C-alpha positions as CSV (number, residue, x, y, z in Angstrom):
1,M,72.3,104.9,137.5
2,T,73.2,108.5,136.6
3,A,76.8,109.3,136.0
4,K,78.4,112.2,138.0
5,T,79.1,115.2,135.9
6,S,81.7,116.7,138.2
7,I,84.0,115.6,141.0
8,D,85.3,117.2,144.2
9,P,88.7,115.3,144.3
10,A,89.5,116.0,147.9
11,A,86.0,115.2,149.2
12,F,85.7,112.0,147.1
13,L,89.2,110.7,148.1
14,H,88.4,111.4,151.8
15,E,85.1,109.6,151.5
16,Q,86.7,106.5,149.8
17,L,89.6,106.3,152.3
18,A,87.2,106.7,155.2
19,Q,85.3,103.7,154.0
20,A,88.5,101.7,153.4
21,S,87.0,100.2,150.3
22,P,88.9,97.3,148.8
23,D,87.7,98.4,145.4
24,L,89.0,101.9,145.7
25,M,91.0,101.8,142.5
26,R,88.1,100.5,140.4
27,E,85.7,103.0,142.0
28,L,88.1,105.9,141.3
29,L,88.6,104.9,137.7
30,S,84.9,104.4,137.1
31,T,84.0,107.8,138.6
32,F,86.7,109.6,136.7
33,I,85.8,107.9,133.3
34,N,82.1,108.6,133.7
35,A,82.7,112.3,134.7
36,L,85.0,112.7,131.7
37,L,82.4,111.2,129.3
38,S,79.7,113.6,130.7
39,A,82.0,116.5,130.2
40,Q,82.7,115.4,126.6
41,A,78.9,115.0,126.0
42,D,78.4,118.5,127.4
43,S,80.9,119.8,124.9
44,V,79.1,118.1,122.0
45,C,75.8,119.6,123.2
46,G,77.2,123.1,123.5
47,A,76.2,123.5,127.1
48,E,76.5,121.8,130.5
49,Y,73.9,119.2,131.6
50,G,70.7,120.9,132.9
51,V,71.9,124.5,132.0
52,R,69.8,126.7,129.8
53,S,71.9,128.3,127.1
54,D,71.4,129.9,123.7
55,E,74.5,128.1,122.5
56,R,73.0,124.7,123.2
57,T,72.8,122.5,120.0
58,N,71.6,119.2,121.5
59,R,70.3,117.6,124.6
60,R,71.0,114.6,126.8
61,N,68.7,111.6,126.6
62,G,69.8,109.3,129.4
63,Y,72.7,106.7,129.3
64,R,73.5,103.4,127.9
65,H,75.7,101.2,129.9
66,R,78.8,99.3,128.6
67,D,81.1,97.0,130.5
68,L,84.8,98.0,130.2
69,D,87.3,95.2,131.2
70,T,90.3,96.6,132.9
71,R,93.1,95.3,135.2
72,A,91.2,96.8,138.1
73,G,88.1,94.7,137.1
74,T,85.0,95.3,135.1
75,I,83.8,98.9,135.1
76,D,80.3,100.0,134.3
77,V,80.7,102.8,131.8
78,A,77.7,105.2,131.5
79,V,77.8,106.4,127.9
80,P,75.6,109.6,127.5
81,K,72.8,109.3,124.9
82,L,71.8,112.4,122.8
83,R,68.3,113.3,121.5
84,E,69.7,113.9,118.1
85,G,72.6,112.0,116.5
86,S,74.8,109.7,118.5
87,F,77.7,109.9,120.9
88,F,80.3,107.1,121.2
89,P,83.7,107.5,122.9
90,D,86.0,105.8,120.3
91,W,89.0,106.7,122.4
92,L,87.8,104.5,125.2
93,L,85.6,101.8,123.8
94,E,85.8,99.7,120.7
95,R,82.8,99.1,118.4
96,H,84.2,95.9,117.1
97,R,86.2,93.7,119.5
98,R,86.2,90.5,117.6
99,A,89.7,89.3,118.7
100,E,89.2,90.1,122.4
101,A,85.7,88.6,122.4
102,A,87.2,85.5,120.7
103,L,89.9,85.3,123.4
104,T,87.3,85.6,126.1
105,T,85.2,82.9,124.5
106,V,88.2,80.5,124.1
107,V,89.4,81.0,127.7
108,A,85.9,80.5,129.0
109,T,85.4,77.4,126.9
110,C,88.6,76.0,128.4
111,Y,87.3,76.9,131.8
112,L,84.0,75.2,131.3
113,L,85.6,72.1,129.8
114,G,87.7,71.7,132.9
115,V,91.0,72.3,131.2
116,S,93.6,73.5,133.8
117,T,90.8,74.9,135.9
118,R,93.1,76.8,138.3
119,R,95.0,78.4,135.5
120,M,91.9,79.3,133.5
121,D,90.3,80.9,136.5
122,K,93.4,83.1,136.9
123,L,93.3,84.0,133.2
124,V,89.6,84.9,133.4
125,R,90.3,87.2,136.3
126,T,93.3,88.7,134.5
127,L,91.0,89.6,131.6
128,G,88.7,91.4,134.1
129,I,85.8,89.1,133.5
130,T,83.4,89.1,136.5
131,G,81.5,86.0,135.4
132,L,80.5,84.0,132.4
133,S,77.7,81.4,132.1
134,K,77.5,78.6,129.6
135,S,74.7,80.4,127.8
136,Q,76.8,83.5,127.5
137,V,79.7,81.6,126.1
138,S,77.4,79.8,123.6
139,V,75.9,83.1,122.4
140,M,79.4,84.7,122.0
141,A,80.8,81.7,120.2
142,K,77.9,81.6,117.7
143,D,78.2,85.3,116.9
144,L,82.0,85.1,116.4
145,D,81.8,81.9,114.4
146,E,79.4,83.6,112.0
147,Q,81.7,86.6,111.6
148,V,84.8,84.5,111.1
149,A,83.1,82.2,108.7
150,A,81.9,85.1,106.6
151,F,85.4,86.6,106.6
152,R,87.1,83.3,105.6
153,T,84.7,82.5,102.8
154,R,84.3,86.0,101.3
155,P,84.9,86.3,97.5
156,L,88.3,87.7,96.7
157,H,87.0,90.4,94.4
158,E,89.5,93.2,95.2
159,G,92.1,91.8,92.9
160,P,94.2,91.3,91.0
161,Y,96.4,90.3,93.9
162,T,99.7,90.9,92.3
163,F,101.8,89.8,95.3
164,V,100.9,87.1,97.8
165,A,102.7,85.8,100.8
166,A,102.1,82.5,102.7
167,D,103.3,81.1,106.0
168,A,102.3,78.6,108.7
169,L,102.6,78.5,112.5
170,M,102.0,75.6,114.9
171,M,99.6,75.7,117.7
172,K,98.9,73.2,120.5
173,V,95.4,71.8,120.5
174,R,93.7,69.3,122.7
175,E,92.2,66.4,120.7
176,A,90.9,63.0,122.0
177,G,92.4,63.6,125.4
178,R,95.9,64.4,124.2
179,V,97.7,67.6,123.2
180,V,98.8,67.7,119.5
181,K,100.3,70.4,117.3
182,V,98.2,71.8,114.4
183,A,99.4,73.8,111.4
184,V,97.7,77.1,111.0
185,M,98.2,78.3,107.4
186,V,97.8,82.0,106.6
187,A,98.0,83.8,103.2
188,T,98.1,87.6,102.7
189,G,98.0,89.6,99.5
190,V,98.2,93.1,98.0
191,N,95.0,94.1,96.3
192,A,94.5,96.3,93.2
193,D,94.4,99.5,95.4
194,G,97.8,98.7,97.0
195,Y,96.4,97.6,100.4
196,R,97.3,94.4,102.2
197,E,94.6,91.9,102.8
198,V,94.3,88.6,104.8
199,L,93.2,86.3,102.1
200,G,92.5,83.2,104.1
201,I,93.3,80.8,107.0
202,H,93.4,77.1,107.0
203,T,94.2,74.3,109.5
204,A,95.8,70.9,108.9
205,T,97.1,68.2,111.1
206,I,100.6,68.8,109.8
207,E,102.1,71.3,107.3
208,S,102.0,69.1,104.3
209,G,101.6,69.4,100.5
210,A,98.0,68.2,100.8
211,G,97.2,70.8,103.3
212,W,98.7,73.6,101.3
213,L,97.1,72.4,98.1
214,G,93.7,72.3,99.7
215,F,94.3,75.9,101.0
216,F,95.4,77.3,97.7
217,R,92.6,75.6,95.8
218,D,90.1,77.3,98.2
219,L,91.8,80.7,97.5
220,T,91.6,80.3,93.8
221,A,88.0,79.1,93.9
222,R,87.2,82.3,95.9
223,G,88.8,84.5,93.2
224,L,92.5,84.6,93.6
225,K,94.1,84.9,90.2
226,D,96.6,87.0,88.1
227,V,99.2,86.6,90.9
228,A,102.7,87.7,89.8
229,L,104.8,86.5,92.7
230,V,104.3,84.4,95.8
231,T,106.8,84.8,98.7
232,S,107.3,82.0,101.2
233,D,109.8,79.7,102.8
234,A,111.0,76.6,100.9
235,H,108.6,74.0,102.3
236,V,108.3,71.5,99.5
237,G,104.6,71.0,99.8
238,L,103.9,74.8,99.8
239,V,106.1,75.3,96.7
240,E,104.4,72.5,94.8
241,A,100.9,73.8,95.8
242,I,101.8,77.2,94.4
243,G,103.0,75.7,91.1
244,A,99.8,73.6,90.9
245,T,97.3,76.3,91.5
246,L,99.0,79.5,90.3
247,P,101.1,78.2,87.4
248,D,101.8,81.8,86.0
249,A,103.1,83.1,89.3
250,S,106.8,83.2,90.1
251,W,108.1,82.0,93.5
252,Q,110.3,84.1,95.7
253,R,112.2,82.2,98.4
254,C,112.2,84.3,101.5
255,R,115.6,85.8,101.9
256,T,115.4,85.6,105.7
257,H,114.5,82.0,105.7
258,Y,117.2,81.2,103.1
259,A,119.9,83.0,105.2
260,A,119.0,80.6,108.0
261,N,119.3,77.6,105.7
262,L,122.7,78.9,104.3
263,M,124.0,79.5,107.9
264,A,123.3,75.8,108.7
265,A,125.5,74.8,105.8
266,T,128.3,77.2,106.7
267,P,131.1,76.7,109.2
268,K,130.3,78.8,112.3
269,S,133.6,80.6,112.2
270,Q,132.9,81.7,108.6
271,W,129.3,82.8,108.9
272,G,129.9,86.5,109.5
273,W,131.9,86.8,106.3
274,V,129.4,84.7,104.3
275,K,126.5,86.7,105.7
276,A,128.1,90.0,104.7
277,L,128.7,88.7,101.1
278,L,125.0,87.6,100.9
279,H,123.8,91.0,102.1
280,S,126.0,92.7,99.5
281,V,123.9,91.1,96.8
282,Y,120.7,92.6,98.1
283,D,122.3,96.1,98.5
284,Q,122.8,96.6,94.7
285,P,120.9,99.5,92.9
286,D,119.4,97.5,90.1
287,A,118.8,93.9,88.7
288,E,122.0,93.9,86.6
289,A,124.1,94.9,89.5
290,V,122.5,92.3,91.7
291,N,123.3,89.5,89.3
292,G,126.8,90.8,88.8
293,Q,127.5,90.9,92.5
294,F,126.0,87.4,92.9
295,D,128.5,86.1,90.3
296,R,131.4,87.8,92.2
297,V,130.2,86.3,95.5
298,L,130.1,82.8,94.0
299,E,133.6,83.2,92.5
300,G,135.0,84.1,95.9
301,L,133.1,81.3,97.8
302,Y,134.1,78.6,95.4
303,E,137.8,79.3,96.2
304,K,137.3,79.0,100.0
305,L,133.9,77.3,100.7
306,P,132.9,75.3,97.7
307,T,130.0,73.6,99.5
308,V,128.5,76.9,100.5
309,A,129.0,78.3,97.0
310,E,127.1,75.3,95.5
311,H,124.3,75.8,98.1
312,L,124.0,79.4,97.0
313,E,124.2,78.8,93.3
314,L,121.4,76.2,93.5
315,A,119.1,78.8,95.2
316,R,119.9,81.6,92.7
317,A,116.7,81.7,90.7
318,D,114.5,81.4,93.8
319,I,116.1,84.1,96.0
320,L,116.5,86.6,93.1
321,A,113.0,86.3,91.6
322,F,112.3,89.8,93.0
323,T,114.7,91.4,90.6
324,V,112.3,91.4,87.6
325,F,110.1,93.9,89.5
326,P,110.6,97.6,90.1
327,K,113.3,98.5,92.6
328,E,111.0,100.5,94.8
329,I,109.1,97.4,95.9
330,W,111.9,95.0,96.5
331,R,111.9,95.4,100.2
332,Q,108.2,94.5,100.4
333,I,108.4,91.3,98.3
334,W,111.8,89.7,98.8
335,S,111.1,88.2,102.2
336,N,108.2,86.9,104.4
337,N,109.0,89.3,107.2
338,P,105.6,91.1,107.0
339,N,103.9,87.7,107.5
340,E,106.3,86.9,110.4
341,R,105.2,90.1,112.1
342,L,101.6,89.0,111.6
343,N,102.4,85.6,113.2
344,R,103.9,87.4,116.2
345,E,100.7,89.3,116.7
346,I,98.7,86.0,116.5
347,R,101.1,84.5,119.1
348,R,100.7,87.5,121.3
349,R,97.0,87.0,121.4
350,T,96.9,83.2,121.5
351,D,99.7,82.6,124.0
352,V,97.2,83.7,126.8
353,V,95.3,80.5,126.2
354,G,98.3,78.1,125.7
355,I,96.6,74.9,124.8
356,V,93.5,75.6,122.7
357,P,90.5,73.3,123.5
358,N,89.8,72.2,119.9
359,R,90.3,73.2,116.2
360,E,87.0,75.1,116.1
361,A,88.5,77.4,118.8
362,V,91.7,77.8,116.7
363,I,89.7,79.1,113.8
364,R,87.6,81.3,116.0
365,L,90.5,82.9,117.8
366,V,93.0,83.2,115.0
367,G,90.3,84.1,112.5
368,A,89.1,86.9,114.7
369,V,92.7,88.2,115.1
370,L,93.2,88.2,111.4
371,A,89.8,89.8,110.7
372,E,90.8,92.6,113.1
373,Q,94.2,93.0,111.4
374,H,92.5,93.0,108.0
375,D,90.3,95.9,109.0
376,E,93.3,97.8,110.4
377,W,95.2,97.4,107.1
378,A,92.2,98.8,105.2
379,E,92.4,102.1,107.2
380,Q,96.2,102.5,107.0
381,R,98.3,103.9,104.2
382,R,98.8,101.8,101.0
383,Y,101.4,99.0,101.3
384,L,102.4,99.5,97.7
385,G,101.9,102.6,95.5
386,L,99.6,102.5,92.5
387,K,102.4,103.5,90.2
388,A,104.6,100.7,91.5
389,L,101.7,98.2,91.2
390,K,101.1,99.3,87.6
391,N,104.8,98.8,86.7
392,A,104.7,95.4,88.3
393,R,101.6,94.4,86.4
394,A,103.4,95.5,83.2
395,V,106.2,93.0,84.0
396,L,103.6,90.3,84.3
397,T,101.9,91.3,81.0
398,E,105.3,91.3,79.2
399,R,106.2,87.9,80.6
400,S,102.9,86.3,79.4
401,R,103.5,87.3,75.8
């Protein structure tokens, strides 16, 4: 097939309406995209297709076809090829679509296994998939599994990872004819150049100390070391695993998670006041002021809400661990909110499936989403500046003396 290089809108629309084609939208979109690609290729070549010109710098060499899944269905995109160099429309097509391919594979696997057949058929059509055979699913799964396995087991040589964050989310998985919840554990870190990385992913039957310990042992075996601070919620097994595998690292209890814990211990009518007091601690300009305000908050709470004051005092060292590091990075390290945003992205991509057919599919889908996010972080601006990282490392060096 040769893509059209120009369109007469009025004639084309009249022709399509006259035929009363049920696929009018898909045909219109396909023709417009291919004409646009031809025009872009002409611009790269310096002259229109088939036109002799002294300004021509390159020539066409046929087309290569790529399927583009849209809400209107699967469109056959004719990407022009050039005799010299290459032409690829990054604005339209993605070179690496690991997460979307993983989603397609998992949905298709559910479909082929007979899981909620009617729902899976609807999902497949929503994704714009015109058809998938068992052999296609097998090939896709094998390729994705290799990519995800390489990503999960790669050496962690971009360290030291001064700051690490860990969190878990639960996913529904079908096992032995029943639906169970599986803990998906994710760790991220800031490498020596100040960029965020996804360090690893691990699954366990429940979020337990054994699961977290196995996960962190794998991370340290792959090269995770010289960690200054780990931020997480207060799951006992997670905290113990951090202490067992990263004994020189401090632990920062996520301020957002702690606020939820404190709210549960506070009378509902008093929470607004207590919340404002807690926030006033974090709003201070330096470590000395933070500790001074914390003392004043405790003094006020002991007079009116002694139980709440005791709860807060017991958590002091854990929620104020960030204060030994430079002020400019407090917001990045005092909570697990960045990992919570990552969890929401995972949810957004996995909720399409609902119940995942098996644990292998969990690793395939979540691993592909994380690998994609990891690549995006590598192309964005630094999460932490090099000067701030240097100052933070100096704190760690001073502490080890």
